[in-house]
Gaussian input, Z-matrix of N, CA and C with variables (Angstrom, degrees):
# hf/3-21g

backbone

0 1
 N
 C     1     B1
 C     2     B2     1     A1
 N     3     B3     2     A2     1     D1
 C     4     B4     3     A3     2     D2
 C     5     B5     4     A4     3     D3
 N     6     B6     5     A5     4     D4
 C     7     B7     6     A6     5     D5
 C     8     B8     7     A7     6     D6
 N     9     B9     8     A8     7     D7
 C    10    B10     9     A9     8     D8
 C    11    B11    10    A10     9     D9
 N    12    B12    11    A11    10    D10
 C    13    B13    12    A12    11    D11
 C    14    B14    13    A13    12    D12
 N    15    B15    14    A14    13    D13
 C    16    B16    15    A15    14    D14
 C    17    B17    16    A16    15    D15
 N    18    B18    17    A17    16    D16
 C    19    B19    18    A18    17    D17
 C    20    B20    19    A19    18    D18
 N    21    B21    20    A20    19    D19
 C    22    B22    21    A21    20    D20
 C    23    B23    22    A22    21    D21
 N    24    B24    23    A23    22    D22
 C    25    B25    24    A24    23    D23
 C    26    B26    25    A25    24    D24
 N    27    B27    26    A26    25    D25
 C    28    B28    27    A27    26    D26
 C    29    B29    28    A28    27    D27
 N    30    B30    29    A29    28    D28
 C    31    B31    30    A30    29    D29
 C    32    B32    31    A31    30    D30
 N    33    B33    32    A32    31    D31
 C    34    B34    33    A33    32    D32
 C    35    B35    34    A34    33    D33
 N    36    B36    35    A35    34    D34
 C    37    B37    36    A36    35    D35
 C    38    B38    37    A37    36    D36
 N    39    B39    38    A38    37    D37
 C    40    B40    39    A39    38    D38
 C    41    B41    40    A40    39    D39
 N    42    B42    41    A41    40    D40
 C    43    B43    42    A42    41    D41
 C    44    B44    43    A43    42    D42
 N    45    B45    44    A44    43    D43
 C    46    B46    45    A45    44    D44
 C    47    B47    46    A46    45    D45
 N    48    B48    47    A47    46    D46
 C    49    B49    48    A48    47    D47
 C    50    B50    49    A49    48    D48
 N    51    B51    50    A50    49    D49
 C    52    B52    51    A51    50    D50
 C    53    B53    52    A52    51    D51
 N    54    B54    53    A53    52    D52
 C    55    B55    54    A54    53    D53
 C    56    B56    55    A55    54    D54
 N    57    B57    56    A56    55    D55
 C    58    B58    57    A57    56    D56
 C    59    B59    58    A58    57    D57
 N    60    B60    59    A59    58    D58
 C    61    B61    60    A60    59    D59
 C    62    B62    61    A61    60    D60
 N    63    B63    62    A62    61    D61
 C    64    B64    63    A63    62    D62
 C    65    B65    64    A64    63    D63
 N    66    B66    65    A65    64    D64
 C    67    B67    66    A66    65    D65
 C    68    B68    67    A67    66    D66
 N    69    B69    68    A68    67    D67
 C    70    B70    69    A69    68    D68
 C    71    B71    70    A70    69    D69
 N    72    B72    71    A71    70    D70
 C    73    B73    72    A72    71    D71
 C    74    B74    73    A73    72    D72
 N    75    B75    74    A74    73    D73
 C    76    B76    75    A75    74    D74
 C    77    B77    76    A76    75    D75
 N    78    B78    77    A77    76    D76
 C    79    B79    78    A78    77    D77
 C    80    B80    79    A79    78    D78
 N    81    B81    80    A80    79    D79
 C    82    B82    81    A81    80    D80
 C    83    B83    82    A82    81    D81
 N    84    B84    83    A83    82    D82
 C    85    B85    84    A84    83    D83
 C    86    B86    85    A85    84    D84
 N    87    B87    86    A86    85    D85
 C    88    B88    87    A87    86    D86
 C    89    B89    88    A88    87    D87
 N    90    B90    89    A89    88    D88
 C    91    B91    90    A90    89    D89
 C    92    B92    91    A91    90    D90
 N    93    B93    92    A92    91    D91
 C    94    B94    93    A93    92    D92
 C    95    B95    94    A94    93    D93
 N    96    B96    95    A95    94    D94
 C    97    B97    96    A96    95    D95
 C    98    B98    97    A97    96    D96
 N    99    B99    98    A98    97    D97
 C   100   B100    99    A99    98    D98
 C   101   B101   100   A100    99    D99
 N   102   B102   101   A101   100   D100
 C   103   B103   102   A102   101   D101
 C   104   B104   103   A103   102   D102
 N   105   B105   104   A104   103   D103
 C   106   B106   105   A105   104   D104
 C   107   B107   106   A106   105   D105
 N   108   B108   107   A107   106   D106
 C   109   B109   108   A108   107   D107
 C   110   B110   109   A109   108   D108
 N   111   B111   110   A110   109   D109
 C   112   B112   111   A111   110   D110
 C   113   B113   112   A112   111   D111
 N   114   B114   113   A113   112   D112
 C   115   B115   114   A114   113   D113
 C   116   B116   115   A115   114   D114
 N   117   B117   116   A116   115   D115
 C   118   B118   117   A117   116   D116
 C   119   B119   118   A118   117   D117
 N   120   B120   119   A119   118   D118
 C   121   B121   120   A120   119   D119
 C   122   B122   121   A121   120   D120
 N   123   B123   122   A122   121   D121
 C   124   B124   123   A123   122   D122
 C   125   B125   124   A124   123   D123
 N   126   B126   125   A125   124   D124
 C   127   B127   126   A126   125   D125
 C   128   B128   127   A127   126   D126
 N   129   B129   128   A128   127   D127
 C   130   B130   129   A129   128   D128
 C   131   B131   130   A130   129   D129
 N   132   B132   131   A131   130   D130
 C   133   B133   132   A132   131   D131
 C   134   B134   133   A133   132   D132
 N   135   B135   134   A134   133   D133
 C   136   B136   135   A135   134   D134
 C   137   B137   136   A136   135   D135
 N   138   B138   137   A137   136   D136
 C   139   B139   138   A138   137   D137
 C   140   B140   139   A139   138   D138
 N   141   B141   140   A140   139   D139
 C   142   B142   141   A141   140   D140
 C   143   B143   142   A142   141   D141
 N   144   B144   143   A143   142   D142
 C   145   B145   144   A144   143   D143
 C   146   B146   145   A145   144   D144
 N   147   B147   146   A146   145   D145
 C   148   B148   147   A147   146   D146
 C   149   B149   148   A148   147   D147
 N   150   B150   149   A149   148   D148
 C   151   B151   150   A150   149   D149
 C   152   B152   151   A151   150   D150
 N   153   B153   152   A152   151   D151
 C   154   B154   153   A153   152   D152
 C   155   B155   154   A154   153   D153
 N   156   B156   155   A155   154   D154
 C   157   B157   156   A156   155   D155
 C   158   B158   157   A157   156   D156
 N   159   B159   158   A158   157   D157
 C   160   B160   159   A159   158   D158
 C   161   B161   160   A160   159   D159
 N   162   B162   161   A161   160   D160
 C   163   B163   162   A162   161   D161
 C   164   B164   163   A163   162   D162
 N   165   B165   164   A164   163   D163
 C   166   B166   165   A165   164   D164
 C   167   B167   166   A166   165   D165
 N   168   B168   167   A167   166   D166
 C   169   B169   168   A168   167   D167
 C   170   B170   169   A169   168   D168
 N   171   B171   170   A170   169   D169
 C   172   B172   171   A171   170   D170
 C   173   B173   172   A172   171   D171
 N   174   B174   173   A173   172   D172
 C   175   B175   174   A174   173   D173
 C   176   B176   175   A175   174   D174
 N   177   B177   176   A176   175   D175
 C   178   B178   177   A177   176   D176
 C   179   B179   178   A178   177   D177
 N   180   B180   179   A179   178   D178
 C   181   B181   180   A180   179   D179
 C   182   B182   181   A181   180   D180
 N   183   B183   182   A182   181   D181
 C   184   B184   183   A183   182   D182
 C   185   B185   184   A184   183   D183
 N   186   B186   185   A185   184   D184
 C   187   B187   186   A186   185   D185
 C   188   B188   187   A187   186   D186
 N   189   B189   188   A188   187   D187
 C   190   B190   189   A189   188   D188
 C   191   B191   190   A190   189   D189
 N   192   B192   191   A191   190   D190
 C   193   B193   192   A192   191   D191
 C   194   B194   193   A193   192   D192
 N   195   B195   194   A194   193   D193
 C   196   B196   195   A195   194   D194
 C   197   B197   196   A196   195   D195
 N   198   B198   197   A197   196   D196
 C   199   B199   198   A198   197   D197
 C   200   B200   199   A199   198   D198
 N   201   B201   200   A200   199   D199
 C   202   B202   201   A201   200   D200
 C   203   B203   202   A202   201   D201
 N   204   B204   203   A203   202   D202
 C   205   B205   204   A204   203   D203
 C   206   B206   205   A205   204   D204
 N   207   B207   206   A206   205   D205
 C   208   B208   207   A207   206   D206
 C   209   B209   208   A208   207   D207
 N   210   B210   209   A209   208   D208
 C   211   B211   210   A210   209   D209
 C   212   B212   211   A211   210   D210
 N   213   B213   212   A212   211   D211
 C   214   B214   213   A213   212   D212
 C   215   B215   214   A214   213   D213
 N   216   B216   215   A215   214   D214
 C   217   B217   216   A216   215   D215
 C   218   B218   217   A217   216   D216
 N   219   B219   218   A218   217   D217
 C   220   B220   219   A219   218   D218
 C   221   B221   220   A220   219   D219
 N   222   B222   221   A221   220   D220
 C   223   B223   222   A222   221   D221
 C   224   B224   223   A223   222   D222
 N   225   B225   224   A224   223   D223
 C   226   B226   225   A225   224   D224
 C   227   B227   226   A226   225   D225
 N   228   B228   227   A227   226   D226
 C   229   B229   228   A228   227   D227
 C   230   B230   229   A229   228   D228
 N   231   B231   230   A230   229   D229
 C   232   B232   231   A231   230   D230
 C   233   B233   232   A232   231   D231
 N   234   B234   233   A233   232   D232
 C   235   B235   234   A234   233   D233
 C   236   B236   235   A235   234   D234
 N   237   B237   236   A236   235   D235
 C   238   B238   237   A237   236   D236
 C   239   B239   238   A238   237   D237

   B1=1.4283
   B2=1.5145
   B3=1.2619
   B4=1.4395
   B5=1.5166
   B6=1.3007
   B7=1.4535
   B8=1.5153
   B9=1.2942
   B10=1.4532
   B11=1.5163
   B12=1.3065
   B13=1.4512
   B14=1.5099
   B15=1.2985
   B16=1.4585
   B17=1.5193
   B18=1.3103
   B19=1.4574
   B20=1.5313
   B21=1.3257
   B22=1.4503
   B23=1.5206
   B24=1.3171
   B25=1.4649
   B26=1.5277
   B27=1.3433
   B28=1.4657
   B29=1.5246
   B30=1.3036
   B31=1.4545
   B32=1.5205
   B33=1.2966
   B34=1.4494
   B35=1.5197
   B36=1.3285
   B37=1.4621
   B38=1.5206
   B39=1.3071
   B40=1.4580
   B41=1.5208
   B42=1.3152
   B43=1.4555
   B44=1.5259
   B45=1.3286
   B46=1.4650
   B47=1.5291
   B48=1.3149
   B49=1.4526
   B50=1.5179
   B51=1.3088
   B52=1.4504
   B53=1.5148
   B54=1.3076
   B55=1.4586
   B56=1.5162
   B57=1.2899
   B58=1.4539
   B59=1.5150
   B60=1.2866
   B61=1.4511
   B62=1.5177
   B63=1.3241
   B64=1.4518
   B65=1.5209
   B66=1.2939
   B67=1.4505
   B68=1.5172
   B69=1.3252
   B70=1.4572
   B71=1.5188
   B72=1.2950
   B73=1.4519
   B74=1.5205
   B75=1.3122
   B76=1.4537
   B77=1.5101
   B78=1.3108
   B79=1.4549
   B80=1.5144
   B81=1.2978
   B82=1.4555
   B83=1.5214
   B84=1.3447
   B85=1.4619
   B86=1.5222
   B87=1.3053
   B88=1.4617
   B89=1.5173
   B90=1.3412
   B91=1.4604
   B92=1.5160
   B93=1.3152
   B94=1.4587
   B95=1.5185
   B96=1.3418
   B97=1.4656
   B98=1.5242
   B99=1.3354
   B100=1.4609
   B101=1.5223
   B102=1.3020
   B103=1.4644
   B104=1.5361
   B105=1.3236
   B106=1.4761
   B107=1.5225
   B108=1.3230
   B109=1.4677
   B110=1.5284
   B111=1.3162
   B112=1.4617
   B113=1.5264
   B114=1.3252
   B115=1.4681
   B116=1.5267
   B117=1.3185
   B118=1.4612
   B119=1.5256
   B120=1.3138
   B121=1.4660
   B122=1.5240
   B123=1.3240
   B124=1.4660
   B125=1.5288
   B126=1.3214
   B127=1.4654
   B128=1.5238
   B129=1.3297
   B130=1.4667
   B131=1.5350
   B132=1.3240
   B133=1.4613
   B134=1.5263
   B135=1.3294
   B136=1.4596
   B137=1.5222
   B138=1.3287
   B139=1.4650
   B140=1.5216
   B141=1.3319
   B142=1.4607
   B143=1.5216
   B144=1.3224
   B145=1.4670
   B146=1.5253
   B147=1.3317
   B148=1.4671
   B149=1.5268
   B150=1.3430
   B151=1.4681
   B152=1.5269
   B153=1.3243
   B154=1.4630
   B155=1.5232
   B156=1.3132
   B157=1.4642
   B158=1.5311
   B159=1.3364
   B160=1.4600
   B161=1.5238
   B162=1.3330
   B163=1.4733
   B164=1.5311
   B165=1.3168
   B166=1.4622
   B167=1.5225
   B168=1.3291
   B169=1.4672
   B170=1.5319
   B171=1.3055
   B172=1.4756
   B173=1.5254
   B174=1.3317
   B175=1.4676
   B176=1.5266
   B177=1.3438
   B178=1.4621
   B179=1.5245
   B180=1.3342
   B181=1.4697
   B182=1.5259
   B183=1.3291
   B184=1.4669
   B185=1.5180
   B186=1.3262
   B187=1.4637
   B188=1.5119
   B189=1.3392
   B190=1.4705
   B191=1.5251
   B192=1.3342
   B193=1.4657
   B194=1.5278
   B195=1.3176
   B196=1.4654
   B197=1.5218
   B198=1.3149
   B199=1.4592
   B200=1.5239
   B201=1.3458
   B202=1.4678
   B203=1.5292
   B204=1.3217
   B205=1.4775
   B206=1.5217
   B207=1.3164
   B208=1.4588
   B209=1.5211
   B210=1.3328
   B211=1.4672
   B212=1.5254
   B213=1.3279
   B214=1.4546
   B215=1.5231
   B216=1.3047
   B217=1.4594
   B218=1.5244
   B219=1.3187
   B220=1.4664
   B221=1.5293
   B222=1.3376
   B223=1.4617
   B224=1.5030
   B225=1.3176
   B226=1.4504
   B227=1.5263
   B228=1.3188
   B229=1.4728
   B230=1.5227
   B231=1.3012
   B232=1.4631
   B233=1.5140
   B234=1.3259
   B235=1.4539
   B236=1.5177
   B237=1.3238
   B238=1.4606
   B239=1.4974
   A1=108.71
   A2=121.10
   A3=122.57
   A4=112.98
   A5=114.93
   A6=120.55
   A7=107.75
   A8=117.24
   A9=122.35
   A10=108.65
   A11=116.96
   A12=121.45
   A13=108.70
   A14=115.60
   A15=121.50
   A16=108.36
   A17=116.06
   A18=121.96
   A19=109.16
   A20=116.87
   A21=121.67
   A22=108.98
   A23=116.53
   A24=120.95
   A25=109.78
   A26=116.17
   A27=124.12
   A28=113.42
   A29=117.55
   A30=120.43
   A31=108.71
   A32=116.07
   A33=120.42
   A34=112.36
   A35=117.36
   A36=120.54
   A37=110.80
   A38=115.21
   A39=120.69
   A40=107.61
   A41=116.19
   A42=120.19
   A43=107.92
   A44=117.34
   A45=119.05
   A46=110.35
   A47=115.57
   A48=120.61
   A49=107.41
   A50=117.30
   A51=121.07
   A52=113.17
   A53=118.10
   A54=120.77
   A55=110.34
   A56=115.00
   A57=121.69
   A58=106.92
   A59=117.08
   A60=121.54
   A61=108.57
   A62=115.52
   A63=121.53
   A64=107.26
   A65=115.93
   A66=120.86
   A67=108.56
   A68=115.78
   A69=120.26
   A70=108.68
   A71=116.17
   A72=118.87
   A73=109.33
   A74=115.70
   A75=121.32
   A76=108.30
   A77=115.02
   A78=120.39
   A79=109.59
   A80=115.99
   A81=121.63
   A82=109.47
   A83=117.61
   A84=119.79
   A85=110.86
   A86=115.52
   A87=120.23
   A88=113.68
   A89=117.79
   A90=120.34
   A91=109.22
   A92=116.64
   A93=120.11
   A94=108.82
   A95=118.09
   A96=120.84
   A97=110.58
   A98=114.89
   A99=120.48
   A100=112.97
   A101=117.99
   A102=119.61
   A103=109.78
   A104=117.12
   A105=120.14
   A106=113.53
   A107=117.97
   A108=120.11
   A109=110.42
   A110=117.13
   A111=120.61
   A112=110.49
   A113=116.72
   A114=120.70
   A115=110.11
   A116=117.13
   A117=121.14
   A118=110.85
   A119=117.15
   A120=121.00
   A121=110.77
   A122=117.22
   A123=120.78
   A124=110.85
   A125=117.32
   A126=121.30
   A127=110.04
   A128=116.90
   A129=121.37
   A130=110.86
   A131=116.45
   A132=120.67
   A133=110.65
   A134=117.20
   A135=120.26
   A136=111.28
   A137=117.23
   A138=120.44
   A139=111.52
   A140=116.79
   A141=120.06
   A142=111.07
   A143=116.25
   A144=119.85
   A145=111.21
   A146=116.39
   A147=120.06
   A148=110.85
   A149=116.56
   A150=120.52
   A151=110.98
   A152=117.24
   A153=120.58
   A154=111.86
   A155=117.48
   A156=120.86
   A157=112.15
   A158=117.27
   A159=120.62
   A160=109.81
   A161=116.86
   A162=119.24
   A163=111.21
   A164=115.16
   A165=121.11
   A166=111.09
   A167=118.22
   A168=120.81
   A169=111.13
   A170=117.45
   A171=120.50
   A172=110.07
   A173=116.71
   A174=119.68
   A175=111.16
   A176=116.38
   A177=120.22
   A178=111.34
   A179=116.76
   A180=120.34
   A181=111.06
   A182=116.95
   A183=119.31
   A184=111.56
   A185=117.46
   A186=120.82
   A187=112.12
   A188=116.25
   A189=120.41
   A190=110.52
   A191=116.77
   A192=119.96
   A193=110.77
   A194=116.43
   A195=120.07
   A196=110.90
   A197=116.56
   A198=120.90
   A199=111.17
   A200=117.39
   A201=120.86
   A202=111.09
   A203=117.00
   A204=119.93
   A205=110.24
   A206=116.71
   A207=120.27
   A208=111.06
   A209=117.14
   A210=119.49
   A211=111.01
   A212=117.43
   A213=120.05
   A214=110.74
   A215=116.00
   A216=120.75
   A217=111.61
   A218=116.54
   A219=119.13
   A220=112.23
   A221=116.73
   A222=119.82
   A223=115.51
   A224=117.99
   A225=119.45
   A226=113.30
   A227=117.27
   A228=119.97
   A229=109.68
   A230=115.91
   A231=120.51
   A232=109.61
   A233=118.02
   A234=118.83
   A235=110.43
   A236=116.27
   A237=120.08
   A238=110.80
   D1=-58.38
   D2=173.70
   D3=72.10
   D4=167.88
   D5=179.17
   D6=-107.33
   D7=112.87
   D8=179.60
   D9=-103.75
   D10=162.98
   D11=176.05
   D12=-129.52
   D13=146.96
   D14=175.65
   D15=-130.34
   D16=142.44
   D17=179.22
   D18=-73.85
   D19=133.07
   D20=176.57
   D21=-83.64
   D22=143.07
   D23=179.98
   D24=-63.09
   D25=133.17
   D26=176.21
   D27=60.58
   D28=23.69
   D29=177.35
   D30=-139.19
   D31=157.11
   D32=-179.14
   D33=-92.84
   D34=-19.75
   D35=-178.36
   D36=-77.03
   D37=157.26
   D38=170.52
   D39=-122.14
   D40=153.46
   D41=176.47
   D42=-118.57
   D43=142.22
   D44=177.98
   D45=-74.84
   D46=139.93
   D47=174.86
   D48=-88.97
   D49=120.80
   D50=-175.85
   D51=-100.39
   D52=-18.61
   D53=-176.52
   D54=-131.15
   D55=146.25
   D56=169.64
   D57=-117.06
   D58=133.14
   D59=-177.89
   D60=-108.56
   D61=127.50
   D62=176.36
   D63=-113.81
   D64=127.64
   D65=-178.78
   D66=-112.50
   D67=121.92
   D68=177.55
   D69=-81.85
   D70=141.88
   D71=178.19
   D72=-69.75
   D73=143.47
   D74=179.75
   D75=-89.60
   D76=125.04
   D77=-178.34
   D78=-82.54
   D79=130.74
   D80=179.00
   D81=-80.53
   D82=148.33
   D83=177.10
   D84=-57.90
   D85=135.51
   D86=-179.72
   D87=94.25
   D88=-16.46
   D89=176.72
   D90=-76.11
   D91=142.86
   D92=176.25
   D93=-92.40
   D94=135.45
   D95=179.30
   D96=-62.11
   D97=149.03
   D98=-176.60
   D99=-85.97
   D100=-20.09
   D101=-179.98
   D102=-142.06
   D103=163.98
   D104=-177.91
   D105=-61.23
   D106=-35.12
   D107=179.96
   D108=-65.69
   D109=-39.68
   D110=178.56
   D111=-67.64
   D112=-37.06
   D113=178.02
   D114=-65.41
   D115=-43.17
   D116=178.89
   D117=-64.58
   D118=-39.55
   D119=178.34
   D120=-64.89
   D121=-40.39
   D122=178.49
   D123=-63.41
   D124=-40.17
   D125=178.18
   D126=-66.80
   D127=-42.39
   D128=179.76
   D129=-61.30
   D130=-45.27
   D131=-179.71
   D132=-64.56
   D133=-41.13
   D134=179.19
   D135=-64.11
   D136=-40.37
   D137=178.26
   D138=-65.62
   D139=-38.63
   D140=176.99
   D141=-63.49
   D142=-41.80
   D143=177.79
   D144=-63.73
   D145=-41.27
   D146=178.03
   D147=-62.39
   D148=-43.24
   D149=178.63
   D150=-64.43
   D151=-36.17
   D152=-179.01
   D153=-66.67
   D154=-24.48
   D155=179.47
   D156=-79.13
   D157=-19.25
   D158=-177.65
   D159=-82.61
   D160=157.78
   D161=176.65
   D162=-63.11
   D163=147.30
   D164=-179.31
   D165=-59.62
   D166=-35.23
   D167=-177.35
   D168=-63.95
   D169=-35.82
   D170=178.65
   D171=-69.10
   D172=-46.10
   D173=178.40
   D174=-61.33
   D175=-40.29
   D176=179.33
   D177=-65.36
   D178=-43.73
   D179=179.21
   D180=-62.22
   D181=-41.55
   D182=178.14
   D183=-66.77
   D184=-37.04
   D185=177.76
   D186=-64.77
   D187=-41.14
   D188=178.34
   D189=-66.28
   D190=-42.77
   D191=178.58
   D192=-62.30
   D193=-40.54
   D194=178.37
   D195=-65.16
   D196=-38.94
   D197=177.78
   D198=-62.34
   D199=-42.88
   D200=178.03
   D201=-63.85
   D202=-40.09
   D203=177.75
   D204=-63.07
   D205=-41.52
   D206=179.77
   D207=-64.86
   D208=-40.67
   D209=178.05
   D210=-64.53
   D211=-38.72
   D212=176.56
   D213=-65.39
   D214=-38.30
   D215=-178.96
   D216=-62.67
   D217=-41.95
   D218=-178.89
   D219=-88.43
   D220=-1.61
   D221=174.20
   D222=81.69
   D223=20.45
   D224=-178.77
   D225=-99.56
   D226=-9.99
   D227=-179.51
   D228=-79.79
   D229=139.87
   D230=176.12
   D231=-83.64
   D232=137.17
   D233=176.55
   D234=-66.69
   D235=146.51
   D236=-178.25
   D237=-106.66

């Protein structure tokens, strides 16, 4: 990133640029992504939006169930 300087209009001083801003293009509905990473990001965002529409209790229950499956998978869960 580095510290760059740019000349100010009508002034002799320069100020260091501390941030660079990158703006991702917003994909319009119906547009096909141009690369696999963009397609994966579009799917991820859509899934997050779908999850946000569901009640919190359902998302929490699924998260807990997934956590129990993961503990069983790694062998840390105690048999009941």
